[in-house]
Every structure is written in C-alpha cells, then in structure tokens.
N, C-alpha and C positions, 0 to 999 in steps of 0.2 A: 504495499500500499503504499502512496508515495507521503513522505514526508513522515511515516512511522519508522520506529530502530529497527527494524528488517532491511532497510533498503539499505543497498552496499553500492558502492563504486568496486567494480569490477574489473576496469581498465586497468592497464597497465601504465604510469608515468613515469616517465626519467628523463628528469631536467639537464640542459646542458652540460655535460661536461669536458672542459678545458682541455685538460690532459689527454681525455682520451681523444676529443677531437683533433688535437696538433700531431695525432699518431696514426693517423687516419692514411691509406693507399695515398686518397687521392692530393691530402697535403703533403705527404712524400714527394710526388708528384710535381709539386708545385713548388716544393724546394729544388729538386732538380735542374726544373726549368730555370729559378730563379739563379742559379750554381752556375747552367752554360749561358745563360746571359752575363753572368757576372766575370764567366772566364773570354769570353768574348769580347767585353769591352775592356779588361787589362792587356791582352795581349792584339790586340788589334781595333787599338783608343780612338785612334780620328776615323777610321769606318762606322764605326759600329756609333758614333755620336755624328757621323754626317747624315744630312736632310736626307731621308728615303730609303735608308739600310735597311730598317725594321719593317716598315711595310713593302719591301719587294723579298726580304726570308717570309713572312708569312703569306704572300701570293703564291712564291715558290713553292712553300711545303704544304699548301692547302687544295691541292688537284684532285689527291686521293679524297678529300674530308668527305664528299659523300657515302662512299664505301665503305668507309669507317663506321659509321653511323647504320648499313645495313649488315654487314659485318657484325655488330655487337651481338645483334636477334640470332642470328647462323649459329653464332659461337654458344649464345645463351641454351640452345638446345641439346647443345653435344656435336654438333654438327662442323662441317669446314664448305667454304665455296672457295675453290681455288680458280673459279674460270670468270670470276669478275671485271677481271680488267681485259678479258677477250668480250667479254658481253658491252662492255665500254665501248671499245674500237667499233666493235660492230656495229653497236648504236649510229656510233658517228658517222662510219660509213654509212648509213641510211638518209640520215640527217642528209647528208653532203650531195649523194648521191642527186636525191632529190629536188636540193636548191638548183643541181643542175640543170635540171630536165626543168625549171622554172613552175616547181608547184611551192603557193605563199609557203613563207616558213616557218608562221607555227603550224601547217598540217607536218610539213618535212619536221619540227623538232617533237611535235606531240611523236609520229610517227617512229621517229629514232628510239625513243622513249616507251613506247611500246612494244617495241621489236624487243627489247630489252627484256622488257618484263615477260614475256613470251619466253624466251631464254631461260629467266629465273623458274616458272610457269613446270618448264621440262627438268629442270633439274628437281624441282619439288614435285615432280611427278614421280621422275624416277625413284627419287629417296623415298617419300613419304607411301606413295601407293605399290610401288615393285622394289622395297624393301632392298634396295640398292645403299652399299657405304656411297657416302657421303663424299669422301675423300676419292675415291674410282671414280664415282660419277663425274665429279667437275672438274678431274682429270683429262678423262675424255671430253667432256662437252668445253672445253678450255681448246683442246685440241681442235674439236670438231669447229667452232665459232670463228678461231686463227683462221684454219683452213680456209673458210669462207671469203673472210675479208682477203686473205692472201692472192687465191685465184683471184676476184674479182678485182681488184687494187692491180692485184702484180707489185709491179718499184711504180709505178703511180702514186700522184698524193690527191688529193680533194684542198679545195683551198677557198671555195667557194662557203662561208656559213655565215649566218644573221651576224653585224655589227658589232652587236652588245653580246656579243660571246667573248671579244676582248676585253672588251670596259670587266667584264666578271674576273676577267684575270687578272689584269691590271690596274683597274682603277681604284683612287683612292674615293671617300666622302670626308671629306678634311683629314684630320691626322691618320683616319682608319683605312686599311683598304675594304671595300666591299667584298671580295670572299669572303672576309672575316665576319662581315657582320652576318654575309648569308647564313653560314656553316651554324655562328653562334644561336641564328633563330631556327634553325634547322635540330639545332642541336636540343634548344631547349623544346621544341614539340617532339621529338623523339624520348626527352625526358617523359614529359606529361606522358605520351604513351607506352613506356614502358615503368613508368614507377607508382601510375595514376588510374591506369584503365582497365579492365577486366580482361583484353586482351594481355595486354604485357603480365597479370597475373598468371595467364595459362602459359606465355611461353618460359617462363620461371619453374611451372607446374612438370611441365612436358623436360623441360631439360635435368629436373632434380629426381626425376621416376615415372618415365610414358607409361609403365603399367599402372602404378598409381593413380596417373591423370584418367586413362582408360577408364578404368571402374568407376570415378569421381564424376562420370561422364563427360568429360572431355574429348573431342575430334583430335587424337592428335594428328593422325595424316591432315587433318581442314588448318589447323595450326600450321604445321611444316609449310603445307603448301603457298599459304601468306604469307610465312615469314619469307619464303624464298622470290617468293612475288613481289613481295617487298626491295627482298637486296635488290633482283634485277632493275625495281623502279631507279633506286638509288645509284644505280651504275649506270642508269641512260642518266641521271640529274650528275653524274660524273663525269658522262663526256663531256659536256658545256664546260665543264671548270676545267678540264683537261687540254679540251682546244683552245678554250679561251687563252689557256697559258703558256701555249704554244703556239701562239701570234696567230690561230683563226684557218688553220693546217692540220691534216692528219695523212696518216700512212698507215701498211700494215705492218710494220714494224715496229711502233711508237709503245707505249706504255707496256712491255715488257716487266714485270715482275710488282708489277702496281698493286695485287694480289696479294704478294706478300708482305707490303708495306702497308698496307689495310690491316691484315691479320695481324701484324705487329704491335700496330697503335692499339687496337682492341686488347691484342694480350695484355699487354704494356700500363694500360687503363686498369687492367683486374679483373680483367673477363677469364674466368676459367674455361680452355676448351675443354674440361669434363663437362660443361655445361651446368645448367642451374646457378652460377653464382658471379654476381657482378653488377655493376652500375655505369650508367650510360657516363657521369659527369669522368670518371674515371678515360676514358678512350680521348674525351674532347679536350684534357689537357695533355695530353698524350700524343694526338696530335702536332700540337704547338711542338712540343718536347723535340718528335722527330724532323720537321722541320728547321728548328734552329741546330739542333745536332748536325742534322748534313751538314747545312751553311756551314758551321764553325769548324767543321773535319776537313771541309770544303779548303777554308782560309786558313787551315794549322796544317797545308800542304800533304792532307789526305789522299790519295789517289782513289778510283771509283772501287776500284776493285776492293778493296780495304776498306771504305765504309760499307759495303755489304758485307764485310766479315764482321765489321762490328758493330754491326745491326743486329747480327746473325748471333754472337756472343750474348749482346742484350734482349734477343729474343727467349734463347735459352734459358739464361739466369732469370729473368722476370717467370719463366713457366715455373723453373725449379722453385720459387720463393710461394708462389701459389702455392704448390703441391705440399709444402712446409706445413702442416697442422699443429692445432694440440698435442693431439696425440701420439702424433712422430717426438715432438720434443721431449713427452712424458718416456715416452718409451726411450730413447737417449738418454737422459738422465737416470731411470732403471737400471742401465747396463754400466752407465760409467759411474754414478756420484753411491749409489747402493748396491753393487755390486749384484745386480739383478735379482733381489731378495725384496720378495714383496711386502715381508715383515716391516724390514727397516723402510722400505717406502712409506708403508701406512703411516708407521711409528712420527717422520719425518712432517706428514700432511698432517695427523694431528695434531703435531707440536706447534705446527706453522698455523693453524687456524684459534689454536689458544692462546698464541705470541700476537696475530691479529685484534682479536677481540682485545685481548688487554691493551693495546695500543690504544684500541677507541676509545678506552676508557680515560688513557691519560689525555689524550686530544681533548675530550670532552668535558674534562675537568670532574669526575663522576669519584672518583680514588684517590687515595693517597698513591702520589706520582712515585715516591722513594720506593716503597714498600709491592707496588705492581711493579717497577724498575728490577726489583730484587726477584721478584718472583718469575720474571721473564728469564733472570738468568737464571734462576736456578730450574724453569726448564728445559734450556737448552742444555744447560748441564748434564741433567737428567736422560736428556734424549741421545745424547754423546755416550755417555754410561753403557745403553741399552740398547744403540746401535753399535758400540763394539763388541757386546757381548753376543748378538748378532751372530754375528760377522764372524766373530771367533769358533761359535757351534755352526754356519756354513762351514768354514773350513776343517773343521774337524770332522764333520758329516763327507763332504770330499772326498777327505785322506783315507775316511773308512771304507769307503767307496771304491777309490781307486787302491787300497791295500786286496778288498774283500774279491777283486776280477783279478788282480794280479796275480792271486795264487790259484785261480781255478785253471 
C-alpha cells in the first residue's frame, strides 16, 4: 500500500565514485590520447602548434570511423566482418559508375549505400540462417566483392563524385573538422541505440548467450541479420568519408586493410571479440587514438610496414588485457602467493574482510582507533602464523606422498 511501512525501494542506487570512474577503460583511453598528443607536441612542437595540423590529423584518420561504429555491433554478437572494406569500395564504385552515366547524385549515393546493405544482408544470411562461421564467410565475401570491383574497374579509377564528398573529407567548420562533427553525431546516435533501446539489449543478450536468448523469445537470426545489414549501411556511409578524403576518386586497389583498422579500433575501445561485452564510448575514443597514433608514428620516421606491425601489437595486447578477468587474477594469486592451497587462500580472504571492516570503523570514527589498529595487527599476525602452519602441513603431506610412491 502506498505510504505504508511495507513500501520498499528495491532499486539499486550506486552513486558516482570518482576513484572508479578514473580507472575505467574509457578514461584510460583518454589518458593514452593525451599522452600521444603530448609526445607529438614535445617532439614536433612547431608542427603540432601550426594552424591546421590537428584538423588534418583528425580528417586523415576518420575515414574509417563509420565502419568502427558498425563493427562494434558485429563484435558484440561474437562475430566478425572482414569484408567491410570491400563493401565500402563496391558501394563507392556503384555510386561513381552511376554518376558517370548521368544519374542524379542523390540516387547514385543511395544506390551505393543500398548495395552495401545487400552485401551485409548476404553475410548475415550465411551466418544467421546457414550457420556458417562469420570469419570464413566474410573472408570469402571480401574476395567476392573485391573481385567484382577489380573486374569492372581493372586499372581504371572513378573520379566523378558529388562535390560535397571532398567537404566531408577535408572541410572545417570553424576550428572543428566536419568529419569529426559528423562522426560524433553518428556516435551519439549509436550510443543511444546500443545503450538505450531494446535492440541494443538484444544484441548484448545474443552475444552473451544465443541459446539463452532463444529461450527468452529473442530471434537470434533476426538480430544477426539486422546487425550485418547495419554494418553494410555503415560501410556505405564509410565510402562517402573514404572517397572524400581521397580527393573524390576510387580505384580497385584502395581501402585494403581498412577492415583491420576498424576491428582494431573497436577492440582497443574495449569491445570483447567473444561477444556480449563492451560499450560504444570506448571505440569512439579509440578511433581518435588510431588517427593520432598513425600520424605521430609517421612524423617520428616509422615506415608504413612498421606501423602495421605496431598496430598489430597493440591489437594483441588489447585482446590480452580484455581476456584477463578476476578469476584469472585469483588463480594466479592462489598459485604464487598461497602455494596452491585453498585453505590458506580462504584464511587470507577472511582476514582481509575483517581488516576491511575494522578500517571502515576507524574511518567513520565509531571506535577507539588505537584499539582497532592493535586488533588489525593481531589479525595479520594470527593470519601469518596460521598460513605458515598450513604451508608446513602441506609440505609434510607432499613429502609423505613422495616417499610412499617412491617405495612402490
């Protein structure tokens, strides 16, 4: 009954904790971005503070940005799409060919995006309905789409594209690049879709456990189809950013390796390749990190091949960090600190909890601080003595077992 003593607020309310916020993965990415800027400012001071340098770095690195947003959804499903760069070039080719034949630019652009969405739907059909592995499917379709472009264009290139493509690639609105403004707007939309809509929740559920999702009434095949079509749509948008940055031209050899950059940005942003884990904010920051990192490595004299190696190492380290969880850390402590003895581990865990409670009492001023500190010291001493005794008992048991087996 409203207003009665039986009314209870069952919502979990957790206030903002600054210490936790400052060590979130997204904040770590911000620190990395600031560090890269600091290195660039120190070692290339004149260039860094020259008018237009920052805008050029951002413009040069955001041609892959639309595909990063789509790749987040793909990875959250536990799948992968390595055909996005080929989709991007195929969509750009369709737009360019239609423009060459006098088709109005708006129809040509829409058709280019629709072609990319059809490519995404084909990938989704193979993965969702035919149950083909996503990596094998998209490797195959990557060669298929790129092969079509190479057959149609050969050694030729297309240069007849809408003039506003170049503005997206290089135009600045005041001090801000237009590509960055558009990317941030798309990022906000995708953040809302992923974190505030039913569709976003379904993506997380399917990525975590597709069987559980099925029994919960979620159509896994439908969600996967929708995500792959969305990825195709973003590949089509990516073709606009890419062609704009390339000066309004496209050829069959362009865009190679862009799918790896998109995946690297998403993974660096904290999205798990196993699915079901990650947020949209991280990959948005990671996209800027990759842009500044690539530019900084170039200024420091690192050749293109070494930059690819560096990017690969970053991707491996990021995946490694994402696989390290609390259980792995606990297992490592059990082997190294507690001699693989569960009793010693339990003793330390119990003692640590007791010490934590005593420290809370000291901090709140509820008891005599000197007495509580003495009790903490006594608990630590008692824990150390009991741990030593358990360790001696374990060694004795191991020695007896060794002697028993050696006599047989």
